[in-house]
LONULUM-823947 format. One line per field, with one value per residue (C-alpha): x, y, z; residue in three letters; residue number from 1. Coordinates in pm, whole numbers, plus 50000, padded with zeros to 5 digits. Each point is the difference from the previous one (the first is absolute). Example, Ala and Ser with C-alpha at 12.3 -4.5 7.8 and 13.67 -1.06 7.14 Angstrom:
BEGIN
X: (51230, 50137)
Y: (49550, 50344)
Z: (50780, 49934)
semar: (Ala, Ser)
rofi: (1, 2)
//
This chain:
BEGIN
X: (43345, 50031, 49816, 49783, 49806, 50039, 49774, 50124, 50094, 49618, 49901, 50301, 49858, 49577, 50145, 50210, 49674, 49723, 50325, 49945, 49645, 49981, 50247, 49807, 49644, 50216, 50134, 49639, 49757, 50095, 50158, 49815, 50331, 50010, 50174, 50235, 50068, 50350, 50105, 50045, 50289, 50068, 50284, 50318, 50201, 49688, 49929, 50022, 50342, 50099, 50280, 50073, 50174, 50197, 49990, 49649, 49998, 49709, 50004, 49811, 49909, 49719, 49720, 50206, 50012, 49628, 49925, 50218, 50024, 49703, 49695, 49756, 50122, 49765, 49776, 49715, 50004, 50038, 49628, 49947, 50189, 49846, 49943, 49899, 49688, 49867, 50032, 49770, 49791, 49958, 49940, 49757, 50268, 50216, 50352, 50065, 49776, 49847, 50137, 50071, 50250, 50146, 50017, 50306, 50083, 50041, 50009, 49616, 50049, 49663, 50007, 50066, 50327, 50142, 50247, 50090, 50264, 49736, 49965, 49794, 50202, 50330, 49882, 50158, 50171, 50219, 49760, 49802, 50211, 50191, 49685, 49878, 50249, 49832, 50163, 50315, 50155, 50213, 50154, 50046, 50238, 50245, 50266, 49916, 49681, 49877, 49806, 49725, 49915, 49931, 49756, 49819, 50013, 49857, 50284, 49905, 50275, 50076, 50375, 49760, 49933, 49675, 49885, 50112, 49855, 49673, 49991, 50104, 49805, 49669, 50053, 50251, 49713, 49724, 49791, 49602, 50185, 50169, 49806, 50115, 49721, 50013, 49755, 50298, 50278, 49707, 50003, 50380, 50144, 50347, 50035, 50139, 50325, 50194, 50254, 50137, 50415, 50011, 49773, 50147, 50307, 49848, 49831, 50242, 50180, 50014, 50233, 50308, 49989, 50375, 50143, 49848, 49622, 50016, 50129, 49652, 49798, 50140, 50076, 49987, 49896, 49834, 49913, 49804, 49850, 49873, 49880, 49774, 49869, 49869, 49788, 49933, 49858, 49818, 49863, 49822, 49876, 49812, 49863, 49880, 49836, 49926, 49782, 49807, 50166, 49902, 49710, 49641, 49730, 50118, 50280, 50327, 50237, 50288, 50356, 49974, 50065, 50298, 49872, 50189, 49733, 49787, 50194, 50189, 49875, 49695, 50209, 50256, 49921, 50168, 49833, 50240, 49910, 50203, 50003, 49661, 49996, 49788, 49658, 49876, 50136, 49821, 49998, 50287, 50234, 50105, 50308, 50192, 50357, 50072, 49870, 50162, 50344, 49919, 50007, 50336, 50124, 49910, 50088, 50350, 50007, 49689, 49917, 49817, 49779, 49928, 49800, 49707, 50029, 50028, 49678, 49832, 50027, 49916, 49642, 49955, 50052, 49714, 49796, 49996, 49750, 49788, 49785, 50087, 50012, 50228, 50243, 49968, 50005, 50351, 50198, 49949, 50164, 50285, 50025, 50016, 50264, 50228, 49914, 50086, 50303, 50157, 50062, 50120, 50273, 50067, 50075, 50212, 50171, 50331, 50093, 50366, 50188, 49916, 49658, 49961, 50182, 49751, 49726, 50090, 50085, 49595, 49905, 50129, 49769, 49733, 50114, 49826, 49685, 49641, 50064, 50289, 49712, 49898, 50107, 49970, 50211, 50284, 50010, 50004, 50311, 50178, 50058, 50005, 50321, 50161, 49961, 50125, 50307, 50043, 49927, 50313, 50235, 49872, 50175, 50326, 49873, 50125, 49727, 50160, 49894, 49872, 49753, 49938, 49911, 49755, 49822, 49934, 49901, 49729, 49877, 49969, 49788, 49803, 50062, 49649, 49725, 49810, 50287, 50034, 50104, 50073, 50200, 50217, 50009, 50040, 50280, 50141, 50022, 50104, 50312, 49986, 50007, 50284, 50200, 49929)
Y: (87465, 49634, 49855, 49771, 50109, 49794, 49934, 50211, 50270, 50056, 50005, 50269, 50187, 49975, 50075, 50342, 50053, 50062, 50230, 50181, 50006, 50177, 50257, 50082, 49999, 50272, 50158, 50006, 50100, 50370, 50044, 50156, 50172, 50391, 50152, 50230, 50132, 50017, 50339, 49769, 49875, 50320, 50064, 50092, 49715, 49767, 49976, 50395, 49977, 50180, 49695, 49693, 50000, 49809, 49605, 49907, 49803, 50211, 50279, 50247, 50197, 49821, 50288, 50223, 49767, 49922, 50369, 50124, 49661, 49727, 50109, 49808, 50351, 50221, 49663, 50201, 50365, 49822, 50000, 50390, 50032, 49987, 49636, 49883, 50283, 49891, 49625, 50167, 50151, 49683, 49808, 50229, 50005, 50235, 49790, 50275, 49720, 49779, 49667, 49824, 50269, 50034, 49563, 50053, 50406, 50070, 49860, 49950, 49833, 50053, 50333, 49833, 49886, 50354, 50156, 50367, 50023, 49765, 50185, 49933, 50200, 49766, 49721, 49647, 50065, 49817, 49795, 49904, 49792, 49924, 49973, 50256, 50058, 50026, 49766, 49925, 50329, 50031, 49582, 50031, 50270, 49740, 49821, 49647, 49976, 49664, 50014, 49793, 50234, 50326, 49757, 49883, 50457, 50023, 50089, 49861, 49753, 50146, 49855, 49671, 50007, 49761, 50310, 50247, 49887, 49957, 50364, 50177, 49813, 50117, 50334, 49907, 49734, 50060, 49742, 50056, 50285, 50164, 49974, 50034, 49975, 50017, 50343, 50168, 49923, 50112, 50317, 50028, 49877, 49860, 49634, 49789, 49819, 49787, 49768, 49998, 50010, 50264, 50236, 49904, 50146, 50286, 50133, 50134, 49807, 50150, 49711, 49840, 49654, 49955, 49727, 50117, 50017, 49630, 49937, 50221, 49863, 49695, 49896, 50176, 49886, 50189, 49697, 49887, 50332, 49962, 49681, 50052, 50358, 49803, 49764, 50226, 50170, 49739, 49941, 50310, 49970, 49676, 50126, 50256, 49741, 49777, 50252, 50082, 50384, 49842, 50281, 50063, 49892, 49977, 50200, 49840, 50192, 50042, 50111, 49630, 49890, 50108, 50358, 49882, 49763, 50276, 50318, 49887, 50130, 49738, 49928, 49862, 49615, 49957, 49684, 49688, 49668, 49910, 50299, 49953, 49631, 49891, 50269, 50069, 50354, 50312, 49857, 50308, 49858, 50073, 50228, 49697, 50108, 49842, 49710, 49962, 50083, 49828, 49651, 50066, 50052, 49659, 49855, 50059, 50043, 49696, 49831, 49799, 50243, 50094, 49808, 50023, 50447, 49983, 49789, 50143, 50300, 49906, 49891, 50340, 50190, 49739, 50061, 50423, 49881, 49770, 50147, 50142, 49776, 49754, 50305, 50086, 49597, 49913, 50356, 49926, 49614, 50215, 50219, 49675, 49885, 50289, 50111, 49632, 49952, 50226, 50334, 49702, 49935, 50316, 50068, 49743, 49988, 50114, 50006, 49920, 50116, 49746, 49982, 50377, 49951, 49788, 50206, 50227, 49822, 49847, 50394, 50045, 49674, 50224, 50135, 49731, 49964, 50184, 50170, 50214, 50216, 50136, 50266, 49937, 49710, 50191, 50274, 49784, 49793, 50305, 50043, 49582, 50043, 50282, 49841, 49676, 50160, 50199, 49665, 49833, 50288, 49929, 49679, 50118, 49836, 50252, 50179, 50101, 50336, 49797, 49954, 50281, 50136, 49740, 50085, 50381, 49978, 49761, 50285, 50190, 49750, 50095, 50350, 50140, 49766, 50171, 49946, 49613, 49792, 49611, 49964, 50224, 49858, 49599, 50191, 50069, 49768, 49810, 50213, 49925, 49619, 50052, 50172, 49777)
Z: (05033, 49817, 49718, 50229, 50350, 50295, 50222, 50326, 49716, 49903, 50352, 50054, 49781, 50070, 50318, 49902, 49762, 50355, 50135, 49707, 49968, 50422, 49840, 49713, 50147, 50259, 49628, 49851, 50271, 50190, 50307, 50269, 50166, 49964, 49710, 50110, 49640, 49871, 50177, 50321, 49753, 49812, 50317, 49905, 50207, 49920, 49634, 49885, 49912, 49634, 49940, 50211, 50292, 50226, 50064, 50193, 49696, 49871, 49728, 50212, 49740, 49865, 50075, 49728, 49764, 49992, 50080, 49658, 49803, 50040, 49785, 50333, 50210, 49705, 49961, 50143, 49822, 49620, 50143, 49953, 49622, 49700, 49938, 50304, 50002, 49614, 50105, 50317, 49750, 49773, 50283, 50142, 50393, 50149, 49962, 50281, 50238, 49835, 50234, 49673, 49912, 50355, 50067, 49801, 49954, 50383, 50321, 50031, 50377, 50275, 50228, 50280, 49883, 49896, 50214, 50111, 49712, 49728, 49702, 49707, 49738, 50119, 49731, 50060, 50248, 50204, 50227, 49707, 49881, 50358, 50212, 50265, 50217, 50353, 50149, 49782, 49951, 50319, 50032, 49678, 50062, 50184, 49844, 49969, 50091, 49808, 49674, 50163, 50295, 49795, 49793, 50311, 50043, 49662, 49787, 49625, 49946, 49654, 49996, 49912, 49612, 50068, 50252, 49802, 49671, 50145, 50097, 49667, 49796, 50199, 49821, 49725, 49890, 50239, 50209, 50206, 50198, 49712, 49720, 49620, 49790, 49600, 50064, 50155, 49717, 49781, 50101, 49985, 50236, 49956, 49919, 50285, 49993, 50297, 50029, 50342, 50040, 49670, 50186, 50289, 49875, 49850, 50281, 50123, 50243, 50327, 50114, 49937, 49943, 50185, 50185, 50313, 49833, 49883, 50390, 50091, 49754, 49834, 49668, 49744, 49578, 49689, 49860, 50358, 49952, 49699, 50043, 50300, 49845, 49710, 50177, 50223, 49703, 49864, 50338, 50014, 49623, 50114, 50335, 49853, 49728, 50229, 50258, 49734, 49942, 49584, 49950, 50067, 49727, 49613, 49987, 50162, 50245, 49687, 50252, 50021, 49667, 49724, 49927, 49598, 49944, 49940, 49977, 49615, 49629, 49915, 49688, 50144, 50085, 50350, 50098, 50008, 50067, 50390, 50091, 50185, 50075, 49776, 50028, 49682, 49834, 50168, 50343, 50141, 50241, 50327, 50115, 50118, 49868, 50377, 49982, 49652, 50105, 50338, 49770, 49882, 50340, 50039, 49674, 50174, 50383, 50025, 49719, 50227, 50078, 49682, 49816, 50238, 50004, 49613, 50029, 50281, 49802, 49639, 50189, 50154, 49628, 49867, 50293, 49846, 49718, 50243, 50334, 50278, 50234, 49831, 49930, 50353, 50103, 49777, 50109, 50392, 49891, 49836, 50313, 50227, 49790, 49984, 50372, 50092, 49793, 49698, 50287, 50239, 49762, 49872, 50364, 50058, 49652, 49925, 49625, 49947, 49727, 49788, 50081, 49934, 49668, 49920, 50107, 49742, 49682, 50122, 49974, 49690, 49875, 50013, 49669, 49857, 50208, 49936, 50298, 49808, 49936, 50306, 50101, 50401, 49951, 49747, 50251, 50336, 49805, 49923, 50415, 50068, 49729, 50250, 50289, 49867, 49870, 50368, 50190, 49762, 50101, 50392, 49977, 49786, 49702, 49684, 49801, 49646, 49790, 49768, 50230, 50184, 49644, 49909, 50358, 49903, 49631, 50181, 50266, 49691, 49825, 50275, 50068, 49822, 50004, 49684, 49831, 50125, 49706, 50055, 49729, 50132, 50376, 49809, 49808, 50345, 50213, 49760, 50000, 50371, 49905, 49780, 50305, 50258)
semar: (Met, Arg, Met, Gly, Met, Thr, Ala, Asn, Arg, Ile, Ala, Ala, Leu, Arg, Ala, Ala, Leu, Phe, Ala, Leu, Ala, Gly, Leu, Leu, Ala, Ser, Ala, Ala, Ala, Pro, Ala, Ala, Asp, Ile, His, Gln, Gly, Val, Ala, Thr, Cys, Ala, Gly, Ser, Thr, Cys, His, Gly, Ala, Thr, Gln, Pro, Leu, Gly, Asp, Ser, Gly, Ile, Arg, Gln, Asp, Glu, Tyr, Phe, Ile, Trp, Gln, Gln, Arg, Asp, Pro, His, Ala, Gly, Ala, Thr, Ala, Thr, Leu, Gly, Asn, Glu, Arg, Ser, Arg, Arg, Met, Gly, Gln, Leu, Leu, Gly, Ile, Asn, Pro, Gln, Ser, Ala, Pro, Ala, Cys, Leu, Ser, Cys, His, Ala, Glu, Asn, Ile, Pro, Val, Ala, Gln, Arg, Gly, Glu, Arg, Trp, Leu, Ala, Ser, Asp, Gly, Ile, Gly, Cys, Glu, Thr, Cys, His, Gly, Gly, Ser, Glu, Arg, Trp, Leu, Ala, Pro, His, Thr, Gln, Arg, Gly, Gln, Pro, Gln, Ala, Glu, Lys, Val, Ala, Leu, Gly, Met, Thr, Pro, Thr, Trp, Gln, Pro, Ala, Val, Arg, Ala, Glu, Leu, Cys, Leu, Gly, Cys, His, Gln, Gly, Asp, Ala, Glu, His, Pro, Ile, Thr, His, Ala, Met, Met, Ala, Ala, Gly, His, Pro, Val, Leu, Leu, Phe, Glu, Leu, Asp, Thr, Phe, Thr, Ala, Leu, Glu, Pro, Pro, His, His, Asp, Arg, Asp, Ala, Asp, Tyr, Val, Gln, Arg, Lys, Gly, Pro, Gln, Asp, Pro, Ala, Arg, Asp, Trp, Ala, Val, Gly, Gln, Ala, Met, Ala, Ala, Asp, Lys, Leu, Leu, Gln, Gly, Val, Ala, Ser, Gly, Gln, Ile, Gly, His, Gly, Leu, Phe, Pro, Glu, Leu, Val, Tyr, Phe, Asp, Cys, Asp, Ala, Cys, His, His, Pro, Val, Ser, Asp, Ala, Arg, Trp, Leu, Pro, Gly, Arg, Asn, Ala, Gly, Thr, Pro, Ala, Gly, Thr, Pro, Pro, Leu, Ala, Asp, Ala, Ser, Met, Tyr, Trp, Leu, Gly, Val, Trp, Leu, Ser, Val, Ala, Ala, Pro, Glu, Leu, Ala, Phe, Glu, Trp, Gln, Gln, Lys, Ser, Ala, Ala, Leu, Gln, Ala, Ala, Thr, Gly, Gly, Asn, Arg, Glu, Ala, Leu, Gln, Lys, Ala, Ala, Arg, Gln, Leu, Gln, Gln, Phe, Leu, Arg, Gly, Gln, Leu, Leu, Pro, Ala, Ala, Gln, Ala, Thr, Gln, Leu, Asp, Ser, Ala, Arg, Leu, Leu, Arg, Leu, Leu, Lys, Ala, Leu, Thr, Ala, Thr, Ala, Ser, Ser, Pro, Arg, Ala, Gln, Asp, Phe, Leu, Val, Ala, Glu, Gln, Ser, Ala, Met, Ala, Ala, Ser, Val, Met, Ser, Asp, Ala, Leu, Arg, Gln, Arg, Gly, Ala, Arg, Val, Ser, Ala, Ser, Gln, Gln, Gln, Ala, Ile, Lys, Gln, Leu, Tyr, Ala, Thr, Val, Arg, Asn, Arg, Asp, Glu, Phe, Ser, Ser, Glu, Arg, Tyr, Arg, Lys, Ala, Leu, Thr, Ala, Leu, Ala, Val, Ala, Leu)
rofi: (1, 2, 3, 4, 5, 6, 7, 8, 9, 10, 11, 12, 13, 14, 15, 16, 17, 18, 19, 20, 21, 22, 23, 24, 25, 26, 27, 28, 29, 30, 31, 32, 33, 34, 35, 36, 37, 38, 39, 40, 41, 42, 43, 44, 45, 46, 47, 48, 49, 50, 51, 52, 53, 54, 55, 56, 57, 58, 59, 60, 61, 62, 63, 64, 65, 66, 67, 68, 69, 70, 71, 72, 73, 74, 75, 76, 77, 78, 79, 80, 81, 82, 83, 84, 85, 86, 87, 88, 89, 90, 91, 92, 93, 94, 95, 96, 97, 98, 99, 100, 101, 102, 103, 104, 105, 106, 107, 108, 109, 110, 111, 112, 113, 114, 115, 116, 117, 118, 119, 120, 121, 122, 123, 124, 125, 126, 127, 128, 129, 130, 131, 132, 133, 134, 135, 136, 137, 138, 139, 140, 141, 142, 143, 144, 145, 146, 147, 148, 149, 150, 151, 152, 153, 154, 155, 156, 157, 158, 159, 160, 161, 162, 163, 164, 165, 166, 167, 168, 169, 170, 171, 172, 173, 174, 175, 176, 177, 178, 179, 180, 181, 182, 183, 184, 185, 186, 187, 188, 189, 190, 191, 192, 193, 194, 195, 196, 197, 198, 199, 200, 201, 202, 203, 204, 205, 206, 207, 208, 209, 210, 211, 212, 213, 214, 215, 216, 217, 218, 219, 220, 221, 222, 223, 224, 225, 226, 227, 228, 229, 230, 231, 232, 233, 234, 235, 236, 237, 238, 239, 240, 241, 242, 243, 244, 245, 246, 247, 248, 249, 250, 251, 252, 253, 254, 255, 256, 257, 258, 259, 260, 261, 262, 263, 264, 265, 266, 267, 268, 269, 270, 271, 272, 273, 274, 275, 276, 277, 278, 279, 280, 281, 282, 283, 284, 285, 286, 287, 288, 289, 290, 291, 292, 293, 294, 295, 296, 297, 298, 299, 300, 301, 302, 303, 304, 305, 306, 307, 308, 309, 310, 311, 312, 313, 314, 315, 316, 317, 318, 319, 320, 321, 322, 323, 324, 325, 326, 327, 328, 329, 330, 331, 332, 333, 334, 335, 336, 337, 338, 339, 340, 341, 342, 343, 344, 345, 346, 347, 348, 349, 350, 351, 352, 353, 354, 355, 356, 357, 358, 359, 360, 361, 362, 363, 364, 365, 366, 367, 368, 369, 370, 371, 372, 373, 374, 375, 376, 377, 378, 379, 380, 381, 382, 383, 384, 385, 386, 387, 388, 389, 390, 391, 392, 393, 394, 395, 396, 397, 398, 399, 400, 401, 402, 403, 404, 405, 406, 407, 408, 409, 410, 411, 412, 413, 414, 415, 416, 417, 418, 419, 420, 421, 422, 423, 424, 425, 426, 427, 428, 429, 430, 431, 432, 433, 434, 435, 436)
//
């Protein structure tokens, strides 16, 4: 995308946003289609082979990969383990039946949508992500069926990064339908983490992004997916704050705030000017790592939008020290700007090698920022560095051995949250800057 945006360009991006809004709505709200169950996908001539077969354009071992290697397959079973039982005792619930747990750990759909072969024990199965298959199961076996027809029949277009991010972030970050609370974390729930491109690669993938895939589902770009994922993560945060899901009475819902603002030795002088948009010391910052990295991305990809994003982000952080109405208003304004301009820009922007390199260098500049003290920012930066390096390789650029080693060092600094050292992190970022 060029440095400036023409009126036609802006109009086109807004039109794309409206189209996306419809897809997001269909992805966010459970469809009424009956879910047939993973057994309907598991035939040896469909998706149940033990290894890739033939030249049909699909692997055909998708069910086998899900069953043997994908943690989603065991999501429901984890509700019966010792950790879950202890959490249940502390929270006064039964994890195996509590809606708050089942909303993410199971395909928690109404009884009327459960087909004859549907099993609650299947965990997060095919239709949790791909949509109830009542209407699309038979037609989708027809080779060459347009993707738009599949979507019209109820299939979730997970090949579109914004839709996939909306779907994944529902559980990996939480929303109104998939509540994640500070109480859950205090009771022992693992800390949540998500980055769209990295997690898509680690799922593990049950598709090949080959030429046939690109022909059917469009060009793939890890750098674009990263930017879209950050935008959608920021949107989730802003939606929660704007809708008033920030606590009741005196005690706020701390899941929206940076854990490390409180979880550190009280002897440490943690507060730094500039980290929290000029708010007084002691005001906990929002868990806004995705917002921060969007700002870095904008500085390279769409600098004409960067200043307004920074100003509105600062206003949101400042509002955390005021009343609830002011905070919600600031969140709504920032979310409107994100949905109206940033998300369409992230979807439409293809960074060339030169700008990808500039983005990597901008990432390393965090070493001199107060945000280098922020573990969430550091954690995301390690994944971002890896994603951008992959994108550079895809574009034919050389990624040196010293750059690869520097990224490994960066990952090492965020491997253990309890042992995170901002000093080691800064040194790793500086090493990456030198390698670049």
